[in-house]
C-alpha positions as a LaTeX table, in Angstrom:
\begin{tabular}{lrrr}
\hline
Residue & $x$ (\AA) & $y$ (\AA) & $z$ (\AA) \\
\hline
Unk1 & $-17.16$ & 33.55 & $-53.94$ \\
Unk2 & $-15.21$ & 35.89 & $-51.61$ \\
Unk3 & $-13.15$ & 37.16 & $-54.56$ \\
Unk4 & $-16.35$ & 37.88 & $-56.48$ \\
Unk5 & $-17.74$ & 40.04 & $-53.67$ \\
Unk6 & $-14.45$ & 41.89 & $-53.28$ \\
Unk7 & $-14.45$ & 42.63 & $-57.00$ \\
Unk8 & $-18.11$ & 43.66 & $-56.82$ \\
Unk9 & $-17.35$ & 46.30 & $-54.17$ \\
Unk10 & $-14.63$ & 47.71 & $-56.41$ \\
Unk11 & $-17.22$ & 48.57 & $-59.07$ \\
Unk12 & $-19.16$ & 51.74 & $-58.18$ \\
Unk13 & $-22.47$ & 50.77 & $-59.82$ \\
Unk14 & $-22.56$ & 47.30 & $-58.25$ \\
Unk15 & $-21.46$ & 48.70 & $-54.90$ \\
Unk16 & $-24.42$ & 51.11 & $-54.96$ \\
Unk17 & $-26.77$ & 48.23 & $-55.75$ \\
Unk18 & $-25.42$ & 46.17 & $-52.86$ \\
Unk19 & $-25.76$ & 49.06 & $-50.38$ \\
Unk20 & $-29.29$ & 49.83 & $-51.62$ \\
Unk21 & $-30.28$ & 46.18 & $-51.15$ \\
Unk22 & $-28.72$ & 46.13 & $-47.68$ \\
Unk23 & $-30.65$ & 49.26 & $-46.61$ \\
Unk24 & $-33.90$ & 47.75 & $-47.92$ \\
Unk25 & $-33.30$ & 44.60 & $-45.88$ \\
Unk26 & $-32.76$ & 46.69 & $-42.74$ \\
Unk27 & $-36.09$ & 48.44 & $-43.35$ \\
Unk28 & $-37.77$ & 45.05 & $-43.76$ \\
Unk29 & $-36.41$ & 43.64 & $-40.52$ \\
Unk30 & $-37.31$ & 46.80 & $-38.58$ \\
Unk31 & $-40.85$ & 46.69 & $-39.99$ \\
Unk32 & $-41.19$ & 43.04 & $-38.96$ \\
Unk33 & $-40.69$ & 44.10 & $-35.32$ \\
Unk34 & $-43.23$ & 46.96 & $-35.27$ \\
Unk35 & $-46.49$ & 45.62 & $-33.87$ \\
Unk36 & $-49.68$ & 46.40 & $-35.75$ \\
Unk37 & $-51.83$ & 49.13 & $-34.13$ \\
Unk38 & $-54.98$ & 47.89 & $-32.45$ \\
Unk39 & $-53.54$ & 44.45 & $-31.62$ \\
Unk40 & $-52.65$ & 43.61 & $-28.01$ \\
Unk41 & $-49.66$ & 41.69 & $-26.70$ \\
Unk42 & $-52.00$ & 38.82 & $-25.77$ \\
Unk43 & $-52.77$ & 38.24 & $-29.46$ \\
Unk44 & $-49.06$ & 38.18 & $-30.33$ \\
Unk45 & $-48.40$ & 35.74 & $-27.48$ \\
Unk46 & $-51.22$ & 33.56 & $-28.78$ \\
Unk47 & $-49.68$ & 33.51 & $-32.28$ \\
Unk48 & $-46.29$ & 32.58 & $-30.84$ \\
Unk49 & $-47.96$ & 29.76 & $-28.95$ \\
Unk50 & $-49.30$ & 28.22 & $-32.16$ \\
Unk51 & $-45.79$ & 26.91 & $-32.89$ \\
Unk52 & $-45.99$ & 24.09 & $-35.42$ \\
Unk53 & $-49.41$ & 25.24 & $-36.62$ \\
Unk54 & $-47.69$ & 28.11 & $-38.41$ \\
Unk55 & $-44.60$ & 26.14 & $-39.43$ \\
Unk56 & $-43.32$ & 27.04 & $-42.89$ \\
Unk57 & $-45.65$ & 30.07 & $-43.14$ \\
Unk58 & $-43.84$ & 31.57 & $-40.15$ \\
Unk59 & $-40.48$ & 31.02 & $-41.86$ \\
Unk60 & $-41.67$ & 32.73 & $-45.06$ \\
Unk61 & $-42.83$ & 35.79 & $-43.10$ \\
Unk62 & $-39.67$ & 35.98 & $-41.00$ \\
Unk63 & $-41.62$ & 35.59 & $-37.78$ \\
Unk64 & $-43.63$ & 38.76 & $-38.49$ \\
Unk65 & $-46.88$ & 36.78 & $-38.53$ \\
Unk66 & $-46.15$ & 35.44 & $-35.05$ \\
Unk67 & $-45.44$ & 38.96 & $-33.79$ \\
Unk68 & $-48.45$ & 40.38 & $-35.67$ \\
Unk69 & $-46.32$ & 43.23 & $-36.99$ \\
Unk70 & $-47.34$ & 45.65 & $-39.74$ \\
Unk71 & $-45.54$ & 43.23 & $-42.11$ \\
Unk72 & $-47.47$ & 40.21 & $-40.77$ \\
Unk73 & $-48.63$ & 39.09 & $-44.23$ \\
Unk74 & $-45.21$ & 39.88 & $-45.71$ \\
Unk75 & $-44.85$ & 38.88 & $-49.40$ \\
Unk76 & $-47.15$ & 35.85 & $-49.13$ \\
Unk77 & $-50.04$ & 37.57 & $-50.98$ \\
Unk78 & $-47.67$ & 38.59 & $-53.78$ \\
Unk79 & $-46.33$ & 35.05 & $-54.16$ \\
Unk80 & $-49.87$ & 33.68 & $-54.24$ \\
Unk81 & $-50.99$ & 36.25 & $-56.81$ \\
Unk82 & $-47.97$ & 35.56 & $-59.03$ \\
Unk83 & $-48.72$ & 31.84 & $-59.01$ \\
Unk84 & $-52.41$ & 32.49 & $-59.74$ \\
Unk85 & $-51.51$ & 34.75 & $-62.67$ \\
Unk86 & $-49.18$ & 32.10 & $-64.09$ \\
Unk87 & $-51.99$ & 29.56 & $-63.93$ \\
Unk88 & $-54.49$ & 32.00 & $-65.45$ \\
Unk89 & $-52.23$ & 32.57 & $-68.47$ \\
Unk90 & $-52.97$ & 28.95 & $-69.38$ \\
Unk91 & $-56.73$ & 29.17 & $-68.81$ \\
Unk92 & $-57.37$ & 32.64 & $-70.29$ \\
Unk93 & $-56.31$ & 33.11 & $-73.96$ \\
Unk94 & $-56.06$ & 36.92 & $-73.66$ \\
Unk95 & $-53.50$ & 36.60 & $-70.85$ \\
Unk96 & $-51.59$ & 34.01 & $-72.88$ \\
Unk97 & $-51.40$ & 36.54 & $-75.75$ \\
Unk98 & $-50.17$ & 39.20 & $-73.35$ \\
Unk99 & $-47.41$ & 36.88 & $-72.16$ \\
Unk100 & $-46.24$ & 36.46 & $-75.75$ \\
Unk101 & $-46.15$ & 40.23 & $-76.37$ \\
Unk102 & $-42.70$ & 40.54 & $-74.85$ \\
Unk103 & $-41.81$ & 43.23 & $-72.30$ \\
Unk104 & $-45.08$ & 45.16 & $-72.74$ \\
Unk105 & $-47.18$ & 42.07 & $-72.05$ \\
Unk106 & $-45.09$ & 41.08 & $-69.03$ \\
Unk107 & $-45.48$ & 44.56 & $-67.54$ \\
Unk108 & $-49.24$ & 44.34 & $-67.97$ \\
Unk109 & $-49.37$ & 40.93 & $-66.27$ \\
Unk110 & $-47.16$ & 42.29 & $-63.46$ \\
Unk111 & $-49.66$ & 45.14 & $-63.04$ \\
Unk112 & $-52.53$ & 42.66 & $-62.72$ \\
Unk113 & $-50.45$ & 40.72 & $-60.15$ \\
Unk114 & $-50.09$ & 43.87 & $-58.05$ \\
Unk115 & $-53.85$ & 44.47 & $-58.03$ \\
Unk116 & $-54.48$ & 40.84 & $-57.11$ \\
Unk117 & $-51.88$ & 41.10 & $-54.33$ \\
Unk118 & $-53.78$ & 43.99 & $-52.73$ \\
Unk119 & $-57.06$ & 42.07 & $-52.99$ \\
Unk120 & $-55.57$ & 38.96 & $-51.39$ \\
Unk121 & $-53.95$ & 41.04 & $-48.64$ \\
Unk122 & $-57.32$ & 42.66 & $-47.91$ \\
Unk123 & $-59.00$ & 39.27 & $-47.67$ \\
Unk124 & $-56.31$ & 37.76 & $-45.43$ \\
Unk125 & $-56.07$ & 40.88 & $-43.26$ \\
Unk126 & $-59.84$ & 40.96 & $-42.82$ \\
Unk127 & $-59.91$ & 37.28 & $-41.83$ \\
Unk128 & $-57.23$ & 37.83 & $-39.19$ \\
Unk129 & $-58.81$ & 41.01 & $-37.80$ \\
Unk130 & $-62.34$ & 39.55 & $-37.59$ \\
Unk131 & $-61.00$ & 36.31 & $-36.11$ \\
Unk132 & $-59.19$ & 38.16 & $-33.31$ \\
Unk133 & $-62.17$ & 40.46 & $-32.70$ \\
Unk134 & $-64.11$ & 37.37 & $-31.60$ \\
Unk135 & $-61.52$ & 36.63 & $-28.90$ \\
Unk136 & $-61.67$ & 38.86 & $-25.79$ \\
Unk137 & $-58.48$ & 40.77 & $-25.02$ \\
Unk138 & $-56.80$ & 40.25 & $-28.40$ \\
Unk139 & $-57.75$ & 43.67 & $-29.80$ \\
Unk140 & $-57.82$ & 47.06 & $-28.11$ \\
Unk141 & $-61.56$ & 47.06 & $-28.85$ \\
Unk142 & $-63.94$ & 45.47 & $-31.34$ \\
Unk143 & $-65.04$ & 48.68 & $-33.02$ \\
Unk144 & $-65.25$ & 48.90 & $-36.80$ \\
Unk145 & $-62.55$ & 51.59 & $-36.90$ \\
Unk146 & $-60.08$ & 49.40 & $-35.02$ \\
Unk147 & $-60.69$ & 46.43 & $-37.33$ \\
Unk148 & $-60.41$ & 48.72 & $-40.37$ \\
Unk149 & $-57.06$ & 50.11 & $-39.12$ \\
Unk150 & $-55.70$ & 46.59 & $-38.64$ \\
Unk151 & $-56.82$ & 45.49 & $-42.12$ \\
Unk152 & $-55.35$ & 48.62 & $-43.72$ \\
Unk153 & $-52.08$ & 48.19 & $-41.81$ \\
Unk154 & $-51.68$ & 44.56 & $-42.93$ \\
Unk155 & $-52.60$ & 45.43 & $-46.53$ \\
Unk156 & $-50.34$ & 48.48 & $-46.65$ \\
Unk157 & $-47.47$ & 46.47 & $-45.18$ \\
Unk158 & $-47.81$ & 43.75 & $-47.80$ \\
Unk159 & $-48.11$ & 46.32 & $-50.62$ \\
Unk160 & $-45.05$ & 48.20 & $-49.34$ \\
Unk161 & $-42.96$ & 45.01 & $-49.29$ \\
Unk162 & $-44.12$ & 44.24 & $-52.84$ \\
Unk163 & $-42.99$ & 47.72 & $-53.92$ \\
Unk164 & $-39.71$ & 47.32 & $-52.05$ \\
Unk165 & $-39.09$ & 43.95 & $-53.70$ \\
Unk166 & $-39.63$ & 45.42 & $-57.15$ \\
Unk167 & $-37.20$ & 48.23 & $-56.33$ \\
Unk168 & $-34.58$ & 45.71 & $-55.23$ \\
Unk169 & $-35.05$ & 44.00 & $-58.59$ \\
Unk170 & $-34.66$ & 47.24 & $-60.55$ \\
Unk171 & $-32.16$ & 49.21 & $-58.43$ \\
Unk172 & $-30.57$ & 46.49 & $-56.33$ \\
Unk173 & $-28.92$ & 43.14 & $-57.03$ \\
Unk174 & $-32.12$ & 41.66 & $-58.52$ \\
Unk175 & $-34.53$ & 38.91 & $-57.42$ \\
Unk176 & $-36.25$ & 41.34 & $-55.05$ \\
Unk177 & $-39.04$ & 39.11 & $-53.73$ \\
Unk178 & $-36.65$ & 36.15 & $-53.47$ \\
Unk179 & $-34.16$ & 38.31 & $-51.52$ \\
Unk180 & $-36.94$ & 39.26 & $-49.08$ \\
Unk181 & $-37.81$ & 35.57 & $-48.59$ \\
Unk182 & $-34.11$ & 34.85 & $-48.06$ \\
Unk183 & $-33.69$ & 37.44 & $-45.30$ \\
Unk184 & $-36.95$ & 36.28 & $-43.67$ \\
Unk185 & $-35.75$ & 32.68 & $-43.49$ \\
Unk186 & $-32.20$ & 33.55 & $-42.44$ \\
Unk187 & $-33.51$ & 35.82 & $-39.64$ \\
Unk188 & $-35.04$ & 32.76 & $-37.96$ \\
Unk189 & $-31.87$ & 30.64 & $-38.03$ \\
Unk190 & $-30.24$ & 32.01 & $-34.83$ \\
Unk191 & $-33.41$ & 31.33 & $-32.82$ \\
Unk192 & $-33.62$ & 27.80 & $-34.26$ \\
Unk193 & $-30.00$ & 27.04 & $-33.35$ \\
Unk194 & $-30.50$ & 28.40 & $-29.82$ \\
Unk195 & $-33.60$ & 26.24 & $-29.34$ \\
Unk196 & $-31.79$ & 23.14 & $-30.56$ \\
Unk197 & $-28.80$ & 23.88 & $-28.33$ \\
Unk198 & $-31.01$ & 24.36 & $-25.28$ \\
Unk199 & $-33.04$ & 21.23 & $-26.01$ \\
Unk200 & $-30.25$ & 18.79 & $-26.81$ \\
Unk201 & $-27.03$ & 20.22 & $-25.41$ \\
Unk202 & $-27.42$ & 22.56 & $-22.44$ \\
Unk203 & $-30.14$ & 20.41 & $-20.86$ \\
Unk204 & $-27.92$ & 17.31 & $-20.99$ \\
Unk205 & $-24.83$ & 18.59 & $-19.13$ \\
Unk206 & $-25.08$ & 15.73 & $-16.69$ \\
Unk207 & $-25.23$ & 13.20 & $-19.55$ \\
Unk208 & $-22.14$ & 13.86 & $-21.75$ \\
Unk209 & $-22.63$ & 10.72 & $-23.86$ \\
Unk210 & $-26.19$ & 11.66 & $-24.82$ \\
Unk211 & $-25.06$ & 15.23 & $-25.45$ \\
Unk212 & $-22.33$ & 14.10 & $-27.88$ \\
Unk213 & $-24.73$ & 11.75 & $-29.66$ \\
Unk214 & $-27.31$ & 14.52 & $-29.96$ \\
Unk215 & $-24.72$ & 16.91 & $-31.45$ \\
Unk216 & $-23.55$ & 14.28 & $-33.97$ \\
Unk217 & $-27.12$ & 13.46 & $-35.05$ \\
Unk218 & $-28.09$ & 17.13 & $-35.44$ \\
Unk219 & $-24.93$ & 17.97 & $-37.45$ \\
Unk220 & $-25.45$ & 14.88 & $-39.63$ \\
Unk221 & $-29.09$ & 15.82 & $-40.32$ \\
Unk222 & $-28.09$ & 19.37 & $-41.27$ \\
Unk223 & $-25.25$ & 18.23 & $-43.55$ \\
Unk224 & $-27.34$ & 15.53 & $-45.26$ \\
Unk225 & $-30.17$ & 18.00 & $-45.86$ \\
Unk226 & $-27.76$ & 20.61 & $-47.22$ \\
Unk227 & $-26.09$ & 18.12 & $-49.58$ \\
Unk228 & $-29.48$ & 16.91 & $-50.85$ \\
Unk229 & $-30.62$ & 20.50 & $-51.44$ \\
Unk230 & $-27.48$ & 21.41 & $-53.42$ \\
Unk231 & $-27.74$ & 18.25 & $-55.52$ \\
Unk232 & $-31.44$ & 18.88 & $-56.13$ \\
Unk233 & $-30.83$ & 22.49 & $-57.19$ \\
Unk234 & $-27.93$ & 21.80 & $-59.57$ \\
Unk235 & $-29.07$ & 18.50 & $-61.10$ \\
Unk236 & $-30.23$ & 18.71 & $-64.71$ \\
Unk237 & $-30.72$ & 16.50 & $-67.74$ \\
Unk238 & $-29.10$ & 17.78 & $-70.94$ \\
Unk239 & $-30.82$ & 16.69 & $-74.15$ \\
Unk240 & $-28.48$ & 16.98 & $-77.13$ \\
Unk241 & $-29.77$ & 18.96 & $-80.13$ \\
Unk242 & $-28.15$ & 18.97 & $-83.58$ \\
Unk243 & $-28.84$ & 21.75 & $-86.11$ \\
Unk244 & $-28.66$ & 20.90 & $-89.80$ \\
Unk245 & $-26.72$ & 23.05 & $-92.26$ \\
Unk246 & $-28.66$ & 25.34 & $-94.59$ \\
Unk247 & $-27.91$ & 27.95 & $-97.22$ \\
Unk248 & $-28.39$ & 31.63 & $-96.37$ \\
Unk249 & $-27.55$ & 33.63 & $-99.48$ \\
Unk250 & $-24.24$ & 32.21 & $-100.63$ \\
Unk251 & $-23.15$ & 31.00 & $-97.24$ \\
Unk252 & $-23.65$ & 27.64 & $-95.59$ \\
Unk253 & $-24.67$ & 28.18 & $-91.97$ \\
Unk254 & $-25.72$ & 25.92 & $-89.11$ \\
Unk255 & $-24.43$ & 22.47 & $-88.40$ \\
Unk256 & $-23.63$ & 23.26 & $-84.77$ \\
Unk257 & $-24.77$ & 21.26 & $-81.77$ \\
Unk258 & $-26.41$ & 22.40 & $-78.56$ \\
Unk259 & $-28.52$ & 20.98 & $-75.77$ \\
Unk260 & $-31.77$ & 21.58 & $-73.90$ \\
Unk261 & $-31.12$ & 21.83 & $-70.13$ \\
Unk262 & $-33.99$ & 20.31 & $-68.16$ \\
Unk263 & $-33.67$ & 20.86 & $-64.42$ \\
Unk264 & $-34.53$ & 17.83 & $-62.30$ \\
Unk265 & $-36.33$ & 20.10 & $-59.85$ \\
Unk266 & $-38.21$ & 21.90 & $-62.61$ \\
Unk267 & $-40.95$ & 23.32 & $-60.38$ \\
Unk268 & $-38.63$ & 24.57 & $-57.61$ \\
Unk269 & $-40.29$ & 24.89 & $-54.22$ \\
Unk270 & $-43.73$ & 25.71 & $-55.67$ \\
Unk271 & $-45.12$ & 22.16 & $-55.06$ \\
Unk272 & $-44.06$ & 22.25 & $-51.41$ \\
Unk273 & $-45.46$ & 25.76 & $-50.90$ \\
Unk274 & $-48.78$ & 24.67 & $-52.39$ \\
Unk275 & $-48.92$ & 21.47 & $-50.31$ \\
Unk276 & $-47.91$ & 23.20 & $-47.06$ \\
Unk277 & $-50.40$ & 26.01 & $-47.65$ \\
Unk278 & $-53.27$ & 23.56 & $-48.17$ \\
Unk279 & $-52.41$ & 21.64 & $-44.99$ \\
Unk280 & $-51.78$ & 24.68 & $-42.79$ \\
Unk281 & $-54.48$ & 27.04 & $-44.07$ \\
Unk282 & $-57.39$ & 25.34 & $-42.19$ \\
Unk283 & $-55.36$ & 25.24 & $-38.97$ \\
Unk284 & $-54.32$ & 28.90 & $-39.18$ \\
Unk285 & $-57.82$ & 30.17 & $-39.98$ \\
Unk286 & $-59.39$ & 27.99 & $-37.25$ \\
Unk287 & $-56.85$ & 29.20 & $-34.70$ \\
Unk288 & $-58.12$ & 32.77 & $-35.14$ \\
Unk289 & $-61.51$ & 31.51 & $-33.95$ \\
Unk290 & $-60.06$ & 29.61 & $-31.00$ \\
Unk291 & $-60.36$ & 26.13 & $-32.53$ \\
Unk292 & $-57.32$ & 23.85 & $-32.21$ \\
Unk293 & $-56.59$ & 20.32 & $-33.34$ \\
Unk294 & $-57.48$ & 17.51 & $-30.98$ \\
Unk295 & $-57.11$ & 13.76 & $-31.58$ \\
Unk296 & $-60.13$ & 12.98 & $-29.43$ \\
Unk297 & $-62.29$ & 16.03 & $-30.23$ \\
Unk298 & $-64.88$ & 16.75 & $-32.88$ \\
Unk299 & $-64.50$ & 15.69 & $-36.51$ \\
Unk300 & $-63.14$ & 19.12 & $-37.48$ \\
Unk301 & $-60.69$ & 19.10 & $-34.56$ \\
Unk302 & $-59.48$ & 15.65 & $-35.66$ \\
Unk303 & $-58.96$ & 16.96 & $-39.21$ \\
Unk304 & $-57.00$ & 19.91 & $-37.84$ \\
Unk305 & $-54.94$ & 17.51 & $-35.72$ \\
Unk306 & $-54.19$ & 15.42 & $-38.81$ \\
Unk307 & $-53.20$ & 18.55 & $-40.79$ \\
Unk308 & $-50.59$ & 19.46 & $-38.18$ \\
Unk309 & $-47.27$ & 18.20 & $-39.56$ \\
Unk310 & $-45.86$ & 17.93 & $-36.03$ \\
Unk311 & $-48.21$ & 14.99 & $-35.35$ \\
Unk312 & $-47.41$ & 12.89 & $-38.42$ \\
Unk313 & $-44.41$ & 10.98 & $-37.07$ \\
Unk314 & $-45.22$ & 11.24 & $-33.39$ \\
Unk315 & $-44.81$ & 7.68 & $-32.06$ \\
Unk316 & $-45.98$ & 8.43 & $-28.52$ \\
Unk317 & $-49.15$ & 6.42 & $-29.11$ \\
Unk318 & $-50.70$ & 4.23 & $-31.78$ \\
Unk319 & $-53.57$ & 6.68 & $-32.09$ \\
Unk320 & $-51.21$ & 9.45 & $-33.12$ \\
Unk321 & $-49.26$ & 7.09 & $-35.34$ \\
Unk322 & $-52.44$ & 6.56 & $-37.34$ \\
Unk323 & $-52.31$ & 10.22 & $-38.39$ \\
Unk324 & $-49.01$ & 9.59 & $-40.17$ \\
Unk325 & $-51.25$ & 8.98 & $-43.19$ \\
Unk326 & $-51.07$ & 12.76 & $-43.54$ \\
Unk327 & $-47.48$ & 12.38 & $-44.75$ \\
Unk328 & $-48.66$ & 10.11 & $-47.59$ \\
Unk329 & $-51.18$ & 12.73 & $-48.70$ \\
Unk330 & $-48.48$ & 15.39 & $-48.37$ \\
Unk331 & $-46.11$ & 13.51 & $-50.70$ \\
Unk332 & $-48.96$ & 12.81 & $-53.14$ \\
Unk333 & $-49.79$ & 16.52 & $-53.28$ \\
Unk334 & $-46.12$ & 17.41 & $-53.89$ \\
Unk335 & $-46.03$ & 14.93 & $-56.79$ \\
Unk336 & $-49.27$ & 16.30 & $-58.24$ \\
Unk337 & $-48.22$ & 19.96 & $-58.04$ \\
Unk338 & $-44.76$ & 19.14 & $-59.42$ \\
Unk339 & $-46.29$ & 17.65 & $-62.57$ \\
Unk340 & $-49.00$ & 20.31 & $-62.77$ \\
Unk341 & $-46.65$ & 23.30 & $-62.42$ \\
Unk342 & $-44.14$ & 21.79 & $-64.86$ \\
Unk343 & $-46.88$ & 21.31 & $-67.44$ \\
Unk344 & $-47.78$ & 25.00 & $-67.01$ \\
Unk345 & $-44.24$ & 26.36 & $-67.35$ \\
Unk346 & $-42.78$ & 23.96 & $-69.94$ \\
Unk347 & $-44.53$ & 23.19 & $-73.22$ \\
Unk348 & $-42.90$ & 20.26 & $-75.12$ \\
Unk349 & $-44.99$ & 20.93 & $-78.25$ \\
Unk350 & $-43.76$ & 24.52 & $-78.45$ \\
Unk351 & $-40.15$ & 23.48 & $-77.87$ \\
Unk352 & $-40.44$ & 20.80 & $-80.55$ \\
Unk353 & $-41.95$ & 23.23 & $-83.06$ \\
Unk354 & $-39.27$ & 25.85 & $-82.39$ \\
Unk355 & $-36.54$ & 23.26 & $-82.91$ \\
Unk356 & $-38.14$ & 22.18 & $-86.18$ \\
Unk357 & $-38.35$ & 25.78 & $-87.44$ \\
Unk358 & $-34.67$ & 26.35 & $-86.67$ \\
Unk359 & $-33.64$ & 23.10 & $-88.35$ \\
Unk360 & $-32.80$ & 21.37 & $-85.10$ \\
Unk361 & $-33.41$ & 17.78 & $-84.11$ \\
Unk362 & $-32.55$ & 15.36 & $-81.33$ \\
Unk363 & $-30.13$ & 12.70 & $-82.63$ \\
Unk364 & $-32.02$ & 9.47 & $-83.25$ \\
Unk365 & $-35.44$ & 11.15 & $-82.89$ \\
Unk366 & $-37.47$ & 12.40 & $-85.86$ \\
Unk367 & $-38.72$ & 16.02 & $-85.75$ \\
Unk368 & $-42.37$ & 16.73 & $-84.99$ \\
Unk369 & $-44.54$ & 14.47 & $-82.86$ \\
Unk370 & $-41.79$ & 11.89 & $-82.10$ \\
Unk371 & $-39.68$ & 14.72 & $-80.65$ \\
Unk372 & $-42.63$ & 15.92 & $-78.57$ \\
Unk373 & $-43.30$ & 12.40 & $-77.26$ \\
Unk374 & $-39.62$ & 11.98 & $-76.40$ \\
Unk375 & $-39.53$ & 15.29 & $-74.48$ \\
Unk376 & $-42.71$ & 14.35 & $-72.58$ \\
Unk377 & $-41.23$ & 10.95 & $-71.67$ \\
Unk378 & $-37.95$ & 12.45 & $-70.42$ \\
Unk379 & $-39.77$ & 15.24 & $-68.61$ \\
Unk380 & $-42.11$ & 12.84 & $-66.80$ \\
Unk381 & $-39.11$ & 10.81 & $-65.70$ \\
Unk382 & $-37.03$ & 13.69 & $-64.31$ \\
Unk383 & $-40.06$ & 15.40 & $-62.72$ \\
Unk384 & $-40.75$ & 12.18 & $-60.79$ \\
Unk385 & $-37.14$ & 12.05 & $-59.59$ \\
Unk386 & $-37.20$ & 15.73 & $-58.66$ \\
Unk387 & $-40.54$ & 15.44 & $-56.83$ \\
Unk388 & $-39.31$ & 12.43 & $-54.84$ \\
Unk389 & $-36.12$ & 14.31 & $-53.92$ \\
Unk390 & $-38.18$ & 17.36 & $-52.98$ \\
Unk391 & $-40.44$ & 15.19 & $-50.82$ \\
Unk392 & $-37.46$ & 13.67 & $-49.00$ \\
Unk393 & $-35.96$ & 17.09 & $-48.30$ \\
Unk394 & $-39.33$ & 18.45 & $-47.15$ \\
Unk395 & $-40.02$ & 15.45 & $-44.88$ \\
Unk396 & $-36.66$ & 15.48 & $-43.06$ \\
Unk397 & $-37.58$ & 18.35 & $-40.66$ \\
Unk398 & $-41.09$ & 16.90 & $-40.20$ \\
Unk399 & $-39.71$ & 13.46 & $-39.27$ \\
Unk400 & $-37.20$ & 15.08 & $-36.90$ \\
Unk401 & $-39.94$ & 17.17 & $-35.30$ \\
Unk402 & $-42.35$ & 14.28 & $-34.81$ \\
Unk403 & $-40.13$ & 11.31 & $-34.04$ \\
Unk404 & $-37.15$ & 12.95 & $-32.33$ \\
Unk405 & $-38.74$ & 16.21 & $-31.08$ \\
Unk406 & $-36.13$ & 18.26 & $-32.96$ \\
Unk407 & $-37.56$ & 21.60 & $-34.09$ \\
Unk408 & $-35.70$ & 22.49 & $-37.30$ \\
Unk409 & $-36.79$ & 26.00 & $-38.23$ \\
Unk410 & $-34.36$ & 25.80 & $-41.17$ \\
Unk411 & $-36.10$ & 22.83 & $-42.79$ \\
Unk412 & $-35.46$ & 21.41 & $-46.23$ \\
Unk413 & $-37.90$ & 23.71 & $-48.00$ \\
Unk414 & $-36.34$ & 26.79 & $-46.43$ \\
Unk415 & $-32.87$ & 25.56 & $-47.43$ \\
Unk416 & $-34.02$ & 25.06 & $-51.03$ \\
Unk417 & $-35.14$ & 28.69 & $-51.15$ \\
Unk418 & $-31.97$ & 29.96 & $-49.47$ \\
Unk419 & $-29.58$ & 27.96 & $-51.67$ \\
Unk420 & $-31.51$ & 28.78 & $-54.86$ \\
Unk421 & $-31.65$ & 32.53 & $-54.15$ \\
Unk422 & $-27.97$ & 32.69 & $-53.18$ \\
Unk423 & $-26.86$ & 30.84 & $-56.31$ \\
Unk424 & $-29.08$ & 32.96 & $-58.57$ \\
Unk425 & $-27.92$ & 36.22 & $-56.94$ \\
Unk426 & $-24.28$ & 35.18 & $-57.32$ \\
Unk427 & $-24.85$ & 34.45 & $-61.01$ \\
Unk428 & $-26.41$ & 37.88 & $-61.52$ \\
Unk429 & $-23.53$ & 39.66 & $-59.78$ \\
Unk430 & $-21.03$ & 37.65 & $-61.82$ \\
Unk431 & $-22.82$ & 38.54 & $-65.06$ \\
Unk432 & $-22.77$ & 42.24 & $-64.12$ \\
Unk433 & $-19.05$ & 42.00 & $-63.36$ \\
Unk434 & $-18.50$ & 40.26 & $-66.68$ \\
Unk435 & $-20.38$ & 42.96 & $-68.60$ \\
Unk436 & $-18.39$ & 45.63 & $-66.76$ \\
Unk437 & $-15.14$ & 43.82 & $-67.61$ \\
Unk438 & $-15.97$ & 43.63 & $-71.31$ \\
Unk439 & $-16.99$ & 47.29 & $-71.40$ \\
Unk440 & $-13.66$ & 48.26 & $-69.86$ \\
Unk441 & $-11.82$ & 46.04 & $-72.32$ \\
Unk442 & $-13.57$ & 47.63 & $-75.29$ \\
Unk443 & $-13.00$ & 51.14 & $-73.94$ \\
Unk444 & $-9.30$ & 50.45 & $-73.62$ \\
\hline
\end{tabular}
């Protein structure tokens, strides 16, 4: 890995891309620290006090939502719009045709995603601004102009990050939006490590045995989570495909063998993002109106309490233990979205038909419907394994937070994103180095 980066800096074009990406990341982090005009420090302090109510959403925004900066919404609206557009390509035939039109169709869908991003940012920004306007002291004043400025600032910040991400994809190292998510998550790691150190190490100076045990447990949790994430990201099922020989003119071609790589974690982190968003959305919106979860409050407050992942494995009382049922619903939602998203992105019928057209077949399986049924069976099996693994990785920080009071800001879901983006970026840099090497070879 180190050798690859050294070689990358030796190539002028790649070096420019790396520096451009680095400068963009600096701009992002600076923007995340600039507070939105019209919002008071009291509102930012209130957001920081929400803690576990924000959870994974805070990690995705790099803490900018807690600080209520101009980048408070970050790339969340863009991610949501991209997912919505992917789902709409299945429901709307005209969008499905656009997707099949190659580069022109993809550009058109990307354009629709940008418009939808702005709309979602406007809606989210308006909800935040109006919610804070109802709380005294959170805004400079409750005038229409102040609320409009806040909404425009949030929307413009999200649109700017979307534009910056696309520029990183085109002029930088690629994976622009993913790179932004990576830097957002990584920026919160130092604070998480400091909090853990203060909670379990520095506060136990008088108890060396407990301090050593705490360090061992924390290191073990981190290593186990990291190993599970790497295994989950790299694991795949290879289905062998044999191509029959056929005559083309006077030549006999074909007869080679290949395979279909099916990733165990076919849906990536999308199922977790969907599940977390559904659980945290009511709590976040309600918090803007001053409503918090309470185990002994109204029905809505009890629902908000149950949606808070920090309460799921809290064994302080039997009453709180009863809310651990939220974890069961959480896992069920991850399983559902894993199967749903996989069915959207992978079409066994299309794969089977393409294999049949090219003269390919799976050894021991007849072409056509038997091949489709076989692919569906294998896919259902590996998606179940991947969803269970994803659930385990996602639950580790929640269990630690509830049962052991360990706040892991770098939870399993965040690690999946970090590891996936790093591996994908490394592959892209390696491919660019390889192309450069072959060009030099041919020129010589």
